[in-house]
A tleap script that builds the chain and sets N, CA, C and O, in Angstrom:
source leaprc.protein.ff14SB
mol = sequence {
  NMET VAL LEU SER ASP LEU CYS ASP GLU ALA
  GLY ILE GLN PRO SER GLN TYR TYR ARG TRP
  GLN LYS ALA LEU PHE GLU ASN GLY GLU ALA
  ALA LEU SER ASP LYS ARG GLY GLN LYS ALA
  CYS ASP ARG GLN ILE ALA GLU LEU GLU ALA
  LYS LEU ALA THR LYS ASN GLU VAL MET SER
  GLU LEU LEU GLU ALA HIE VAL ALA LEU LYS
  LYS SER LEU GLY VAL CSER
}
set mol.1.N position { 15.631 35.905 17.538 }
set mol.1.CA position { 16.248 35.524 18.686 }
set mol.1.C position { 17.713 34.897 18.376 }
set mol.1.O position { 17.828 33.897 17.668 }
set mol.2.N position { 18.475 35.351 18.775 }
set mol.2.CA position { 19.794 34.979 18.594 }
set mol.2.C position { 20.302 33.845 19.490 }
set mol.2.O position { 20.072 33.962 20.694 }
set mol.3.N position { 20.989 32.719 19.043 }
set mol.3.CA position { 21.314 31.550 19.859 }
set mol.3.C position { 22.079 31.768 20.965 }
set mol.3.O position { 21.861 31.061 21.949 }
set mol.4.N position { 23.101 32.765 21.017 }
set mol.4.CA position { 23.745 32.953 22.192 }
set mol.4.C position { 22.678 33.647 23.239 }
set mol.4.O position { 22.783 33.466 24.452 }
set mol.5.N position { 21.791 34.341 22.741 }
set mol.5.CA position { 20.762 35.121 23.911 }
set mol.5.C position { 19.964 33.873 24.563 }
set mol.5.O position { 19.683 33.858 25.761 }
set mol.6.N position { 19.629 32.845 23.688 }
set mol.6.CA position { 18.943 31.703 24.245 }
set mol.6.C position { 19.715 31.062 25.275 }
set mol.6.O position { 19.292 30.821 26.406 }
set mol.7.N position { 20.934 30.779 24.813 }
set mol.7.CA position { 21.932 30.021 26.137 }
set mol.7.C position { 22.201 30.914 27.029 }
set mol.7.O position { 22.433 30.453 28.147 }
set mol.8.N position { 22.250 32.094 26.908 }
set mol.8.CA position { 22.459 32.898 28.008 }
set mol.8.C position { 21.341 32.769 29.031 }
set mol.8.O position { 21.566 32.704 30.239 }
set mol.9.N position { 20.013 32.732 28.443 }
set mol.9.CA position { 18.866 32.541 29.132 }
set mol.9.C position { 18.853 31.311 29.952 }
set mol.9.O position { 18.468 31.258 31.120 }
set mol.10.N position { 19.335 30.254 29.197 }
set mol.10.CA position { 19.256 28.814 29.803 }
set mol.10.C position { 20.486 28.748 30.645 }
set mol.10.O position { 20.513 27.792 31.420 }
set mol.11.N position { 21.571 29.606 30.661 }
set mol.11.CA position { 22.628 29.286 31.441 }
set mol.11.C position { 23.503 28.272 30.897 }
set mol.11.O position { 24.020 27.426 31.627 }
set mol.12.N position { 23.698 28.318 29.624 }
set mol.12.CA position { 24.522 27.324 29.066 }
set mol.12.C position { 25.515 27.874 28.242 }
set mol.12.O position { 25.357 29.067 27.987 }
set mol.13.N position { 26.472 27.336 27.770 }
set mol.13.CA position { 27.451 27.871 26.698 }
set mol.13.C position { 26.891 27.287 25.442 }
set mol.13.O position { 26.401 26.162 25.336 }
set mol.14.N position { 27.023 28.189 24.495 }
set mol.14.CA position { 26.750 27.885 22.903 }
set mol.14.C position { 27.546 26.423 22.619 }
set mol.14.O position { 26.971 25.496 22.051 }
set mol.15.N position { 28.674 26.353 22.997 }
set mol.15.CA position { 29.527 25.226 22.679 }
set mol.15.C position { 28.749 23.857 23.243 }
set mol.15.O position { 28.732 22.800 22.612 }
set mol.16.N position { 28.056 24.075 24.645 }
set mol.16.CA position { 27.492 22.905 25.063 }
set mol.16.C position { 26.029 22.671 24.327 }
set mol.16.O position { 25.486 21.565 24.344 }
set mol.17.N position { 25.507 23.704 23.748 }
set mol.17.CA position { 24.288 23.664 22.921 }
set mol.17.C position { 24.753 22.937 21.699 }
set mol.17.O position { 24.059 21.977 21.363 }
set mol.18.N position { 25.705 23.197 21.043 }
set mol.18.CA position { 26.148 22.389 19.721 }
set mol.18.C position { 26.588 21.048 20.036 }
set mol.18.O position { 26.324 20.126 19.264 }
set mol.19.N position { 27.183 20.878 21.017 }
set mol.19.CA position { 27.448 19.349 21.393 }
set mol.19.C position { 26.145 18.461 21.530 }
set mol.19.O position { 25.970 17.410 20.914 }
set mol.20.N position { 25.256 19.030 22.424 }
set mol.20.CA position { 24.033 18.509 22.411 }
set mol.20.C position { 23.137 18.292 20.934 }
set mol.20.O position { 22.588 17.234 20.624 }
set mol.21.N position { 23.133 19.334 20.255 }
set mol.21.CA position { 22.634 19.238 18.850 }
set mol.21.C position { 23.265 17.960 18.116 }
set mol.21.O position { 22.609 17.067 17.581 }
set mol.22.N position { 24.717 18.046 18.196 }
set mol.22.CA position { 25.340 16.958 17.490 }
set mol.22.C position { 24.970 15.578 18.040 }
set mol.22.O position { 24.786 14.680 17.218 }
set mol.23.N position { 24.858 15.347 19.202 }
set mol.23.CA position { 24.579 14.227 19.790 }
set mol.23.C position { 23.110 13.811 19.474 }
set mol.23.O position { 22.847 12.612 19.374 }
set mol.24.N position { 22.087 14.814 19.304 }
set mol.24.CA position { 20.772 14.433 18.966 }
set mol.24.C position { 20.680 14.129 17.594 }
set mol.24.O position { 19.790 13.346 17.261 }
set mol.25.N position { 21.457 14.613 16.698 }
set mol.25.CA position { 21.521 14.353 15.243 }
set mol.25.C position { 22.147 13.068 15.124 }
set mol.25.O position { 21.692 12.378 14.212 }
set mol.26.N position { 23.004 12.603 15.756 }
set mol.26.CA position { 23.643 11.484 15.538 }
set mol.26.C position { 22.984 10.082 16.232 }
set mol.26.O position { 23.146 8.947 15.782 }
set mol.27.N position { 22.293 10.400 17.296 }
set mol.27.CA position { 21.446 9.308 18.028 }
set mol.27.C position { 20.181 9.676 18.332 }
set mol.27.O position { 19.535 9.122 19.222 }
set mol.28.N position { 19.660 10.808 17.484 }
set mol.28.CA position { 18.085 11.052 17.953 }
set mol.28.C position { 17.022 9.946 17.803 }
set mol.28.O position { 16.029 9.790 18.513 }
set mol.29.N position { 17.445 9.155 16.669 }
set mol.29.CA position { 16.314 8.157 16.450 }
set mol.29.C position { 16.411 7.006 17.654 }
set mol.29.O position { 15.378 6.465 18.048 }
set mol.30.N position { 17.519 6.715 18.132 }
set mol.30.CA position { 17.617 5.787 19.228 }
set mol.30.C position { 17.062 6.369 20.410 }
set mol.30.O position { 16.458 5.645 21.202 }
set mol.31.N position { 17.211 7.727 20.643 }
set mol.31.CA position { 16.762 8.239 21.980 }
set mol.31.C position { 15.350 8.489 21.823 }
set mol.31.O position { 14.748 8.501 22.897 }
set mol.32.N position { 14.676 8.684 20.836 }
set mol.32.CA position { 13.421 8.987 20.678 }
set mol.32.C position { 12.466 7.668 20.236 }
set mol.32.O position { 11.252 7.710 20.038 }
set mol.33.N position { 13.198 6.680 20.152 }
set mol.33.CA position { 12.316 5.247 19.890 }
set mol.33.C position { 11.603 4.806 20.912 }
set mol.33.O position { 12.046 5.061 22.032 }
set mol.34.N position { 10.460 4.118 20.811 }
set mol.34.CA position { 9.697 3.513 21.730 }
set mol.34.C position { 10.199 2.064 21.996 }
set mol.34.O position { 9.706 1.153 21.331 }
set mol.35.N position { 11.050 1.827 22.830 }
set mol.35.CA position { 11.505 0.294 23.094 }
set mol.35.C position { 10.455 -0.559 23.509 }
set mol.35.O position { 10.219 -1.640 22.969 }
set mol.36.N position { 9.777 -0.055 24.529 }
set mol.36.CA position { 8.644 -0.909 25.001 }
set mol.36.C position { 7.706 -1.114 23.965 }
set mol.36.O position { 7.230 -2.250 23.969 }
set mol.37.N position { 7.215 -0.208 22.905 }
set mol.37.CA position { 6.271 -0.452 21.977 }
set mol.37.C position { 6.850 -1.602 21.109 }
set mol.37.O position { 6.102 -2.510 20.746 }
set mol.38.N position { 8.239 -1.587 20.749 }
set mol.38.CA position { 8.826 -2.590 19.964 }
set mol.38.C position { 8.779 -3.945 20.823 }
set mol.38.O position { 8.418 -4.936 20.188 }
set mol.39.N position { 9.045 -4.100 21.967 }
set mol.39.CA position { 8.819 -5.246 22.820 }
set mol.39.C position { 7.495 -5.847 22.769 }
set mol.39.O position { 7.362 -7.056 22.574 }
set mol.40.N position { 6.368 -4.946 22.960 }
set mol.40.CA position { 5.278 -5.503 22.788 }
set mol.40.C position { 4.936 -6.065 21.472 }
set mol.40.O position { 4.450 -7.193 21.383 }
set mol.41.N position { 5.202 -5.226 20.310 }
set mol.41.CA position { 5.170 -5.823 19.002 }
set mol.41.C position { 5.793 -7.246 18.807 }
set mol.41.O position { 5.195 -8.198 18.306 }
set mol.42.N position { 7.058 -7.255 19.267 }
set mol.42.CA position { 7.775 -8.535 19.117 }
set mol.42.C position { 7.023 -9.727 19.893 }
set mol.42.O position { 6.915 -10.865 19.436 }
set mol.43.N position { 6.536 -9.315 21.088 }
set mol.43.CA position { 5.796 -10.222 21.909 }
set mol.43.C position { 4.497 -10.592 21.225 }
set mol.43.O position { 4.133 -11.755 21.398 }
set mol.44.N position { 3.705 -9.784 20.452 }
set mol.44.CA position { 2.479 -9.977 19.813 }
set mol.44.C position { 2.738 -10.869 18.555 }
set mol.44.O position { 1.945 -11.711 18.134 }
set mol.45.N position { 4.064 -10.542 17.964 }
set mol.45.CA position { 4.286 -11.353 16.789 }
set mol.45.C position { 4.582 -12.745 16.774 }
set mol.45.O position { 4.322 -13.541 15.872 }
set mol.46.N position { 5.298 -13.021 18.142 }
set mol.46.CA position { 5.657 -14.435 18.401 }
set mol.46.C position { 4.149 -15.179 18.968 }
set mol.46.O position { 3.848 -16.330 18.653 }
set mol.47.N position { 3.427 -14.443 19.705 }
set mol.47.CA position { 2.146 -14.973 20.047 }
set mol.47.C position { 1.271 -15.544 18.815 }
set mol.47.O position { 0.678 -16.622 18.777 }
set mol.48.N position { 1.352 -14.414 17.683 }
set mol.48.CA position { 0.581 -14.828 16.643 }
set mol.48.C position { 1.230 -15.940 15.786 }
set mol.48.O position { 0.476 -16.766 15.271 }
set mol.49.N position { 2.519 -16.029 15.596 }
set mol.49.CA position { 3.272 -16.916 14.890 }
set mol.49.C position { 2.900 -18.532 15.678 }
set mol.49.O position { 2.785 -19.574 15.032 }
set mol.50.N position { 2.765 -18.433 17.109 }
set mol.50.CA position { 2.602 -19.670 17.674 }
set mol.50.C position { 1.185 -20.066 17.404 }
set mol.50.O position { 0.959 -21.256 17.185 }
set mol.51.N position { 0.181 -19.179 17.396 }
set mol.51.CA position { -1.165 -19.504 17.017 }
set mol.51.C position { -1.422 -20.063 15.604 }
set mol.51.O position { -2.202 -20.971 15.315 }
set mol.52.N position { -0.606 -19.342 14.753 }
set mol.52.CA position { -0.688 -19.791 13.239 }
set mol.52.C position { -0.123 -21.144 13.133 }
set mol.52.O position { -0.720 -21.955 12.424 }
set mol.53.N position { 1.135 -21.552 13.852 }
set mol.53.CA position { 1.820 -22.890 13.914 }
set mol.53.C position { 0.428 -23.943 14.345 }
set mol.53.O position { 0.005 -24.887 13.678 }
set mol.54.N position { 0.029 -23.557 15.347 }
set mol.54.CA position { -1.088 -24.460 15.861 }
set mol.54.C position { -1.881 -24.651 14.716 }
set mol.54.O position { -1.717 -25.669 14.043 }
set mol.55.N position { -2.798 -23.726 14.378 }
set mol.55.CA position { -3.694 -23.825 13.224 }
set mol.55.C position { -3.338 -24.571 12.086 }
set mol.55.O position { -4.211 -25.105 11.402 }
set mol.56.N position { -2.009 -24.671 11.785 }
set mol.56.CA position { -1.379 -25.281 10.675 }
set mol.56.C position { -1.557 -26.819 11.035 }
set mol.56.O position { -2.038 -27.656 10.270 }
set mol.57.N position { -1.065 -27.070 12.394 }
set mol.57.CA position { -0.985 -28.537 12.736 }
set mol.57.C position { -2.412 -29.205 12.680 }
set mol.57.O position { -2.640 -30.284 12.132 }
set mol.58.N position { -3.247 -28.493 13.259 }
set mol.58.CA position { -4.955 -28.828 13.263 }
set mol.58.C position { -5.234 -28.945 11.663 }
set mol.58.O position { -5.761 -30.010 11.344 }
set mol.59.N position { -5.056 -28.326 10.945 }
set mol.59.CA position { -5.509 -28.207 9.545 }
set mol.59.C position { -4.817 -29.408 8.879 }
set mol.59.O position { -5.398 -30.049 8.003 }
set mol.60.N position { -3.555 -29.718 9.302 }
set mol.60.CA position { -2.720 -31.004 8.694 }
set mol.60.C position { -3.578 -32.227 9.187 }
set mol.60.O position { -3.909 -33.120 8.407 }
set mol.61.N position { -3.919 -32.226 10.506 }
set mol.61.CA position { -4.425 -33.406 10.999 }
set mol.61.C position { -5.894 -33.639 10.438 }
set mol.61.O position { -6.243 -34.770 10.098 }
set mol.62.N position { -6.733 -32.561 10.349 }
set mol.62.CA position { -7.902 -32.928 9.607 }
set mol.62.C position { -7.954 -33.256 8.284 }
set mol.62.O position { -8.857 -33.941 7.804 }
set mol.63.N position { -6.795 -32.687 7.505 }
set mol.63.CA position { -6.727 -33.088 6.194 }
set mol.63.C position { -6.350 -34.588 6.026 }
set mol.63.O position { -6.852 -35.295 5.152 }
set mol.64.N position { -5.469 -35.004 6.888 }
set mol.64.CA position { -4.940 -36.383 6.958 }
set mol.64.C position { -6.255 -37.367 7.365 }
set mol.64.O position { -6.435 -38.405 6.729 }
set mol.65.N position { -7.052 -37.022 8.331 }
set mol.65.CA position { -8.279 -37.507 8.579 }
set mol.65.C position { -9.373 -37.654 7.417 }
set mol.65.O position { -10.008 -38.672 7.137 }
set mol.66.N position { -9.439 -36.450 6.834 }
set mol.66.CA position { -10.259 -36.544 5.608 }
set mol.66.C position { -9.950 -37.432 4.365 }
set mol.66.O position { -10.752 -38.094 3.707 }
set mol.67.N position { -8.662 -37.301 4.202 }
set mol.67.CA position { -8.219 -38.390 3.157 }
set mol.67.C position { -8.299 -39.841 3.586 }
set mol.67.O position { -8.688 -40.665 2.757 }
set mol.68.N position { -7.995 -40.192 4.698 }
set mol.68.CA position { -8.205 -41.399 5.384 }
set mol.68.C position { -9.665 -41.891 5.114 }
set mol.68.O position { -9.846 -42.971 4.552 }
set mol.69.N position { -10.785 -41.038 5.544 }
set mol.69.CA position { -12.075 -41.207 5.366 }
set mol.69.C position { -12.476 -41.474 3.797 }
set mol.69.O position { -13.238 -42.396 3.507 }
set mol.70.N position { -11.934 -40.639 2.846 }
set mol.70.CA position { -12.245 -40.861 1.634 }
set mol.70.C position { -11.898 -42.187 1.134 }
set mol.70.O position { -12.628 -42.873 0.418 }
set mol.71.N position { -10.585 -42.547 1.611 }
set mol.71.CA position { -10.149 -43.914 1.267 }
set mol.71.C position { -10.718 -44.878 1.574 }
set mol.71.O position { -10.819 -45.851 0.827 }
set mol.72.N position { -11.302 -44.798 2.957 }
set mol.72.CA position { -12.044 -45.837 3.489 }
set mol.72.C position { -13.503 -46.308 2.791 }
set mol.72.O position { -13.946 -47.455 2.728 }
set mol.73.N position { -14.133 -45.026 2.269 }
set mol.73.CA position { -15.133 -45.047 1.552 }
set mol.73.C position { -15.226 -45.129 0.144 }
set mol.73.O position { -16.255 -44.943 -0.505 }
set mol.74.N position { -13.916 -45.466 -0.378 }
set mol.74.CA position { -13.606 -45.608 -1.778 }
set mol.74.C position { -13.817 -44.502 -2.780 }
set mol.74.O position { -13.921 -44.667 -3.996 }
set mol.75.N position { -13.876 -43.213 -2.051 }
set mol.75.CA position { -14.024 -42.069 -2.909 }
set mol.75.C position { -12.693 -41.499 -3.220 }
set mol.75.O position { -11.836 -41.344 -2.350 }
set mol.76.N position { -12.514 -41.166 -4.553 }
set mol.76.CA position { -11.340 -40.527 -4.897 }
set mol.76.C position { -11.165 -39.147 -5.003 }
set mol.76.O position { -10.068 -38.686 -5.319 }
savepdb mol mol.pdb
quit
């Protein structure tokens, strides 16, 4: 089927079709991207980074306590 026939069926001019096609090719990725999904991923990354920071702090405190205990017992 010819493009002009499709445009006639849809009630649009072929020039309008080509403008839409150009806009899609230039901005298609942005138009089709899932911004909500990206925001959810960003939020999850922030939560996981916060958990990791907390775990690192706890590990540091435990290591300090372990070293202090070893020193008090005279173990090297």
